[in-house]
Backbone as CSV, one residue per row, in Angstrom:
resi,resn,N_x,N_y,N_z,CA_x,CA_y,CA_z,C_x,C_y,C_z
1,MET,74.304,56.831,13.635,74.685,58.070,14.291,73.857,58.242,15.549
2,ASN,74.520,58.603,16.657,73.820,58.776,17.928,73.028,60.070,17.945
3,HIS,71.879,60.011,18.571,71.073,61.204,18.775,71.796,62.081,19.797
4,PRO,71.806,63.404,19.640,72.552,64.294,20.541,72.154,64.159,22.010
5,SER,70.912,63.750,22.301,70.504,63.640,23.691,70.880,62.287,24.293
6,THR,71.405,61.372,23.493,71.823,60.063,23.990,73.261,60.159,24.466
7,VAL,73.464,60.041,25.779,74.795,60.155,26.352,75.055,58.922,27.205
8,LEU,76.166,58.256,26.963,76.586,57.133,27.787,77.857,57.533,28.516
9,SER,78.023,57.032,29.717,79.175,57.390,30.526,79.756,56.142,31.169
10,LYS,81.020,56.230,31.598,81.668,55.104,32.252,81.777,55.316,33.749
11,GLY,81.077,56.280,34.327,81.088,56.470,35.769,82.342,57.123,36.309
12,LYS,83.077,57.819,35.499,84.275,58.511,35.957,83.859,59.778,36.699
13,SER,84.816,60.447,37.339,84.488,61.589,38.182,83.786,62.708,37.419
14,LYS,84.135,62.899,36.154,83.459,63.951,35.395,82.092,63.501,34.876
15,HIS,81.826,62.191,34.893,80.537,61.623,34.499,80.117,60.629,35.578
16,PRO,79.494,61.089,36.673,79.265,60.231,37.831,78.074,59.280,37.723
17,TYR,77.820,58.703,36.561,76.699,57.784,36.436,77.025,56.672,35.457
18,GLU,76.353,55.558,35.604,76.536,54.419,34.706,75.174,53.833,34.387
19,PHE,75.079,53.141,33.274,73.853,52.472,32.885,74.119,50.968,32.867
20,GLY,73.086,50.188,33.124,73.238,48.745,33.070,73.801,48.191,34.361
21,CYS,74.448,47.045,34.262,75.033,46.416,35.442,76.478,46.029,35.149
22,LYS,77.212,45.763,36.221,78.595,45.330,36.075,78.623,43.813,35.993
23,VAL,79.610,43.299,35.293,79.849,41.868,35.240,81.251,41.639,35.774
24,GLN,81.367,40.718,36.708,82.641,40.462,37.357,83.135,39.074,36.968
25,PHE,84.384,38.989,36.537,85.010,37.720,36.178,86.151,37.458,37.150
26,THR,86.277,36.229,37.593,87.418,35.815,38.406,88.210,34.832,37.557
27,VAL,89.480,35.164,37.317,90.317,34.320,36.453,91.575,33.894,37.207
28,THR,92.151,32.774,36.789,93.399,32.315,37.393,94.538,33.210,36.930
29,HIS,95.538,33.359,37.779,96.642,34.273,37.499,97.561,33.766,36.387
30,LYS,97.939,32.518,36.443,98.929,32.007,35.489,98.329,31.618,34.146
31,LYS,97.186,30.950,34.145,96.609,30.433,32.901,95.491,31.302,32.338
32,GLY,94.922,32.184,33.160,93.837,33.039,32.688,92.517,32.314,32.485
33,LEU,92.306,31.223,33.204,91.052,30.480,33.102,89.974,31.165,33.934
34,ILE,88.789,31.310,33.382,87.679,31.918,34.119,87.139,30.888,35.095
35,VAL,87.158,31.218,36.403,86.669,30.284,37.410,85.335,30.699,38.001
36,SER,84.920,31.948,37.801,83.576,32.362,38.205,83.201,33.654,37.496
37,THR,81.902,33.840,37.337,81.352,35.073,36.767,80.146,35.468,37.583
38,GLU,79.829,36.752,37.545,78.675,37.232,38.286,78.230,38.571,37.720
39,ALA,76.907,38.713,37.549,76.337,40.012,37.196,75.999,40.719,38.503
40,ILE,76.449,41.941,38.660,76.261,42.691,39.900,75.049,43.606,39.749
41,HIS,73.974,43.311,40.483,72.761,44.141,40.501,72.504,44.562,41.932
42,PRO,72.192,45.746,42.285,72.351,46.933,41.453,73.835,47.246,41.272
43,ASN,74.121,48.316,40.616,75.480,48.700,40.268,76.254,49.072,41.536
44,ALA,76.788,48.064,42.243,77.421,48.249,43.552,78.881,48.682,43.430
45,TYR,79.402,49.216,44.534,80.816,49.581,44.638,81.651,48.306,44.545
46,ASP,82.704,48.315,43.740,83.515,47.124,43.488,84.085,46.500,44.766
47,GLY,84.554,47.329,45.678,85.158,46.817,46.907,84.212,45.982,47.739
48,HIS,82.921,46.240,47.621,81.927,45.481,48.379,81.566,44.159,47.718
49,THR,81.987,43.930,46.495,81.635,42.704,45.779,82.774,41.687,45.753
50,LEU,83.961,42.073,46.172,85.136,41.218,46.033,85.046,39.949,46.867
51,GLN,84.658,40.050,48.120,84.628,38.874,48.991,83.664,37.811,48.457
52,LYS,82.492,38.233,48.011,81.514,37.293,47.465,82.068,36.612,46.209
53,SER,82.739,37.366,45.375,83.307,36.823,44.152,84.400,35.799,44.459
54,LEU,85.257,36.095,45.436,86.316,35.158,45.802,85.750,33.889,46.422
55,LEU,84.707,34.019,47.228,84.066,32.842,47.815,83.446,31.961,46.736
56,GLN,82.810,32.582,45.760,82.217,31.823,44.666,83.299,31.087,43.876
57,ALA,84.415,31.734,43.622,85.517,31.101,42.897,86.058,29.900,43.679
58,GLU,86.165,30.037,45.011,86.641,28.933,45.842,85.671,27.756,45.806
59,GLN,84.386,28.046,45.880,83.375,26.982,45.867,83.367,26.244,44.534
60,LEU,83.439,26.983,43.441,83.373,26.355,42.119,84.651,25.599,41.749
61,SER,85.804,26.105,42.202,87.071,25.471,41.832,87.535,24.444,42.858
62,GLY,87.019,24.545,44.088,87.461,23.650,45.144,88.854,23.976,45.657
63,THR,89.333,25.183,45.397,90.680,25.614,45.787,90.602,26.927,46.546
64,LYS,91.358,27.041,47.631,91.412,28.267,48.411,92.150,29.348,47.624
65,VAL,91.579,30.537,47.562,92.233,31.674,46.902,93.237,32.262,47.891
66,LYS,94.513,32.243,47.519,95.571,32.773,48.391,95.915,34.213,48.051
67,TYR,95.851,34.552,46.760,96.226,35.883,46.295,95.167,36.392,45.325
68,ALA,94.869,37.680,45.402,93.946,38.306,44.448,94.623,39.566,43.910
69,PHE,94.625,39.697,42.606,95.201,40.869,41.939,94.051,41.656,41.339
70,VAL,93.831,42.874,41.825,92.662,43.661,41.432,93.082,45.068,41.027
71,ASP,92.154,45.809,40.397,92.463,47.192,40.048,92.084,48.120,41.203
72,LYS,92.328,49.405,41.023,92.138,50.382,42.092,90.690,50.523,42.553
73,ALA,89.750,50.066,41.751,88.339,50.167,42.133,88.011,49.309,43.352
74,TYR,88.879,48.365,43.693,88.623,47.454,44.809,89.254,47.910,46.123
75,ARG,89.703,49.173,46.200,90.204,49.696,47.474,89.073,49.682,48.484
76,GLY,89.390,49.448,49.742,88.370,49.425,50.782,87.534,48.160,50.754
77,ASN,88.155,47.024,50.418,87.415,45.779,50.271,87.120,45.089,51.589
78,ASN,87.810,45.433,52.686,87.554,44.904,54.033,87.708,43.389,54.144
79,ILE,88.593,42.790,53.377,88.861,41.360,53.490,90.086,41.191,54.385
80,PRO,89.978,40.398,55.469,91.126,40.204,56.362,92.317,39.593,55.624
81,VAL,93.517,40.040,55.947,94.734,39.566,55.297,94.910,38.066,55.523
82,SER,94.425,37.546,56.659,94.571,36.116,56.942,93.781,35.258,55.955
83,GLU,92.730,35.807,55.354,91.930,35.059,54.396,92.557,35.041,53.009
84,CYS,93.050,36.200,52.545,93.563,36.308,51.187,94.446,37.555,51.088
85,ASN,95.544,37.445,50.385,96.399,38.612,50.153,95.884,39.341,48.916
86,ILE,95.481,40.607,49.096,94.934,41.413,48.008,96.022,42.357,47.504
87,PHE,96.300,42.302,46.205,97.260,43.206,45.583,96.493,44.154,44.682
88,ILE,96.579,45.448,44.976,95.854,46.471,44.209,96.826,47.156,43.265
89,SER,96.458,47.273,41.992,97.351,47.871,40.996,97.700,49.308,41.349
90,GLY,98.870,49.741,40.893,99.315,51.105,41.092,99.894,51.316,42.450
């Protein structure tokens, strides 16, 4: 049973804080194979971590990333369209 003063949050608007760090996985679209992973320290905005994650996936797989499918947290990623087509859910 949790102690009443122990509160964990997921960083949503009503709970604007998170504990720990984020872990980012890059997976292939068709097969779902994990091509890169990264622990994000400190707890950075998702849109600022996307380019580094895609570059790491390209280096490890030896294949250029043409398309990226991400959730809404990656809005404002500032990646030029000529480098990669970013599709944001919703």
